[in-house]
Every structure is written in structure tokens, then in C-alpha cells.
VONU-736911 format. One record per residue (C-alpha): residue number from 0; residue in one letter; x, y, z. Coordinates in nm, 4 decimals. Example, Ala and Ser with C-alpha at 12.3 -4.5 7.8 and 13.67 -1.06 7.14 Angstrom:
REM VONU-736911
@num = 0 residu = a px = 1.2300 py = -0.4500 pz = 0.7800
@num = 1 residu = s px = 1.3670 py = -0.1060 pz = 0.7140
END
This chain:
REM VONU-736911
@num = 0 residu = m px = -2.8884 py = 2.3508 pz = -0.0409
@num = 1 residu = y px = -2.8343 py = 2.0222 pz = 0.1325
@num = 2 residu = t px = -2.9824 py = 1.8979 pz = 0.4555
@num = 3 residu = k px = -2.7525 py = 1.7760 pz = 0.7307
@num = 4 residu = e px = -2.8132 py = 1.4193 pz = 0.6143
@num = 5 residu = q px = -2.7148 py = 1.4988 pz = 0.2549
@num = 6 residu = s px = -2.3894 py = 1.6123 pz = 0.1049
@num = 7 residu = a px = -2.2605 py = 1.7284 pz = -0.2309
@num = 8 residu = h px = -2.1246 py = 1.3764 pz = -0.2803
@num = 9 residu = s px = -2.4741 py = 1.2305 pz = -0.2706
@num = 10 residu = k px = -2.5274 py = 1.3732 pz = -0.6214
@num = 11 residu = v px = -2.2405 py = 1.1623 pz = -0.7546
@num = 12 residu = g px = -2.2603 py = 0.7897 pz = -0.8156
@num = 13 residu = p px = -2.0227 py = 0.5527 pz = -0.6375
@num = 14 residu = t px = -1.8415 py = 0.4613 pz = -0.9596
@num = 15 residu = r px = -1.7608 py = 0.8265 pz = -1.0409
@num = 16 residu = r px = -1.6519 py = 0.8868 pz = -0.6808
@num = 17 residu = e px = -1.4212 py = 0.5828 pz = -0.6860
@num = 18 residu = e px = -1.2748 py = 0.6855 pz = -1.0225
@num = 19 residu = m px = -1.2051 py = 1.0372 pz = -0.8951
@num = 20 residu = e px = -1.0461 py = 0.9099 pz = -0.5731
@num = 21 residu = e px = -0.8177 py = 0.6756 pz = -0.7687
@num = 22 residu = l px = -0.7241 py = 0.9538 pz = -1.0112
@num = 23 residu = y px = -0.6649 py = 1.1883 pz = -0.7169
@num = 24 residu = r px = -0.4146 py = 0.9443 pz = -0.5630
@num = 25 residu = e px = -0.2182 py = 0.9453 pz = -0.8905
@num = 26 residu = v px = -0.2345 py = 1.3240 pz = -0.9408
@num = 27 residu = r px = -0.1426 py = 1.3842 pz = -0.5752
@num = 28 residu = l px = 0.1647 py = 1.1615 pz = -0.5949
@num = 29 residu = y px = 0.2808 py = 1.3233 pz = -0.9208
@num = 30 residu = f px = 0.2250 py = 1.6715 pz = -0.7748
@num = 31 residu = l px = 0.4252 py = 1.5916 pz = -0.4602
@num = 32 residu = k px = 0.7080 py = 1.4403 pz = -0.6674
@num = 33 residu = m px = 0.7254 py = 1.7620 pz = -0.8703
@num = 34 residu = c px = 0.7301 py = 1.9686 pz = -0.5490
@num = 35 residu = y px = 1.0177 py = 1.7541 pz = -0.4185
@num = 36 residu = r px = 1.2149 py = 1.7848 pz = -0.7425
@num = 37 residu = a px = 1.1655 py = 2.1617 pz = -0.7395
@num = 38 residu = g px = 1.2876 py = 2.1812 pz = -0.3786
@num = 39 residu = l px = 0.9637 py = 2.3353 pz = -0.2529
@num = 40 residu = r px = 0.8966 py = 2.3759 pz = 0.1163
@num = 41 residu = c px = 0.5874 py = 2.4079 pz = 0.3319
@num = 42 residu = p px = 0.4982 py = 2.7784 pz = 0.3464
@num = 43 residu = y px = 0.4245 py = 2.7512 pz = 0.7208
@num = 44 residu = t px = 0.6921 py = 2.5187 pz = 0.8648
@num = 45 residu = f px = 0.9459 py = 2.5439 pz = 0.5796
@num = 46 residu = a px = 0.9801 py = 2.1650 pz = 0.5895
@num = 47 residu = p px = 1.0771 py = 2.0124 pz = 0.2522
@num = 48 residu = i px = 0.7836 py = 1.8737 pz = 0.0530
@num = 49 residu = d px = 0.8076 py = 1.5047 pz = -0.0361
@num = 50 residu = i px = 0.5702 py = 1.2204 pz = -0.1231
@num = 51 residu = h px = 0.4643 py = 1.1905 pz = 0.2419
@num = 52 residu = s px = 0.3553 py = 1.5537 pz = 0.2638
@num = 53 residu = d px = -0.0052 py = 1.6717 pz = 0.2565
@num = 54 residu = v px = -0.1778 py = 1.8388 pz = -0.0349
@num = 55 residu = h px = -0.3917 py = 2.1337 pz = 0.0683
@num = 56 residu = h px = -0.6753 py = 2.2050 pz = -0.1747
@num = 57 residu = k px = -0.6825 py = 2.5833 pz = -0.1777
@num = 58 residu = r px = -1.0367 py = 2.5927 pz = -0.3216
@num = 59 residu = g px = -1.1768 py = 2.2719 pz = -0.1706
@num = 60 residu = r px = -1.1904 py = 1.9020 pz = -0.2644
@num = 61 residu = s px = -1.5169 py = 1.8892 pz = -0.4600
@num = 62 residu = i px = -1.5744 py = 1.6338 pz = -0.7346
@num = 63 residu = t px = -1.8753 py = 1.8288 pz = -0.8643
@num = 64 residu = t px = -1.7277 py = 2.1826 pz = -0.8730
@num = 65 residu = y px = -1.4906 py = 2.3255 pz = -1.1326
@num = 66 residu = a px = -1.2561 py = 2.6230 pz = -1.0939
@num = 67 residu = d px = -1.3358 py = 2.7697 pz = -1.4363
@num = 68 residu = e px = -1.4676 py = 2.6931 pz = -1.7840
@num = 69 residu = w px = -1.1449 py = 2.5230 pz = -1.8918
@num = 70 residu = a px = -1.1704 py = 2.2808 pz = -1.5993
@num = 71 residu = r px = -1.5365 py = 2.2125 pz = -1.6799
@num = 72 residu = e px = -1.4627 py = 2.1465 pz = -2.0477
@num = 73 residu = m px = -1.1704 py = 1.9180 pz = -1.9587
@num = 74 residu = d px = -1.3656 py = 1.7527 pz = -1.6714
@num = 75 residu = v px = -1.1076 py = 1.8499 pz = -1.4079
@num = 76 residu = p px = -1.2981 py = 1.9018 pz = -1.0818
@num = 77 residu = l px = -1.1319 py = 2.0751 pz = -0.7885
@num = 78 residu = l px = -1.0347 py = 1.7422 pz = -0.6325
@num = 79 residu = i px = -0.7828 py = 1.6764 pz = -0.9126
@num = 80 residu = d px = -0.6994 py = 2.0310 pz = -1.0318
@num = 81 residu = p px = -0.3332 py = 2.0831 pz = -0.9340
@num = 82 residu = r px = -0.3547 py = 2.4542 pz = -1.0167
@num = 83 residu = h px = -0.5191 py = 2.4866 pz = -0.6754
@num = 84 residu = f px = -0.2960 py = 2.2465 pz = -0.4807
@num = 85 residu = l px = -0.0428 py = 2.3498 pz = -0.2198
@num = 86 residu = g px = 0.2191 py = 2.1114 pz = -0.0857
@num = 87 residu = v px = 0.2337 py = 2.1402 pz = 0.2938
@num = 88 residu = s px = 0.3558 py = 1.9559 pz = 0.6006
@num = 89 residu = r px = 0.0947 py = 1.7932 pz = 0.8268
@num = 90 residu = r px = 0.1523 py = 2.0682 pz = 1.0848
@num = 91 residu = g px = 0.1243 py = 2.3360 pz = 0.8163
@num = 92 residu = h px = -0.1974 py = 2.1812 pz = 0.6866
@num = 93 residu = e px = -0.3495 py = 2.1807 pz = 1.0355
@num = 94 residu = y px = -0.2519 py = 2.5458 pz = 1.0774
@num = 95 residu = i px = -0.4077 py = 2.6450 pz = 0.7443
@num = 96 residu = e px = -0.7317 py = 2.4621 pz = 0.8295
@num = 97 residu = t px = -0.7589 py = 2.6163 pz = 1.1767
@num = 98 residu = h px = -0.6582 py = 2.9714 pz = 1.0742
@num = 99 residu = p px = -0.8541 py = 3.0348 pz = 0.7514
@num = 100 residu = e px = -0.8359 py = 3.4153 pz = 0.7551
@num = 101 residu = i px = -0.4561 py = 3.4100 pz = 0.7837
@num = 102 residu = a px = -0.4435 py = 3.1429 pz = 0.5106
@num = 103 residu = y px = -0.6537 py = 3.3646 pz = 0.2789
@num = 104 residu = k px = -0.4330 py = 3.6662 pz = 0.3441
@num = 105 residu = k px = -0.1153 py = 3.4683 pz = 0.2715
@num = 106 residu = g px = -0.2624 py = 3.3053 pz = -0.0421
@num = 107 residu = w px = -0.2588 py = 2.9542 pz = 0.1072
@num = 108 residu = s px = -0.6367 py = 2.9254 pz = 0.0637
@num = 109 residu = e px = -0.8788 py = 3.0836 pz = -0.1801
@num = 110 residu = k px = -1.2380 py = 3.1917 pz = -0.1248
@num = 111 residu = r px = -1.4799 py = 2.9360 pz = -0.2594
@num = 112 residu = i px = -1.7563 py = 3.1691 pz = -0.3658
@num = 113 residu = a px = -1.8305 py = 3.2150 pz = -0.7355
@num = 114 residu = l px = -1.6946 py = 2.8763 pz = -0.8391
@num = 115 residu = n px = -1.8431 py = 2.6982 pz = -1.1378
@num = 116 residu = k px = -2.0681 py = 2.4166 pz = -1.0170
END
């Protein structure tokens, strides 16, 4: 476990963190473009998803945790794994974050236990 002063990110060097953040920006933009092309809407507000929408990470934004063995083998941490992304409006994202039990029930978030670290 980590102390209050530490975080999971402290185990990752600054170069890896910067690389993942840059890659995330690219994956996020591509994901939102695909949502727009598919005509997807926010599951809460029903607003159309576009490149200005938010991406909710249904299993978290970790750069040290993987969803499964495939992700580990391919080095696809949760931060950049679009299988666990959800395109949402800002208002929808705030709702999901402040109402986690409802989000779990509706499939907008996933429990984070038993993930591959």
C-alpha cells in the first residue's frame, strides 16, 4: 500500500509517464473521432459525442495496471486501453464520478478489484 505522500505513479519514471500521457492524447482523440462517426451519445445526457467530449475510464486511469493478460503482453495499461473507455459529456462524466453505485449498475463503470497489476 502507499502512504498519503506516495502514489501509484511514484513507481513509474517521468519518461514512461510522459510517453503514456502523449500516447493517451492520441488514443483519446482517435476514440472520440470513432464515437462521433458512429453517432454515439453520452449515456447520461444523450448529448452527441465529439472530440471535445470527455473519456471516462471505466476501470481507472492507471499506467501500471492492466485489464488482463492480453493487455499486459501488449503493454496496454488501463490509461490507454479503449476497451474500457466510455465517451461522455462533461455533465455525464461528473454524474458518473459522483454516483458510482448507479454507474456500476448501468455498466458505465466497472469494479477495479482483481485487476492485473
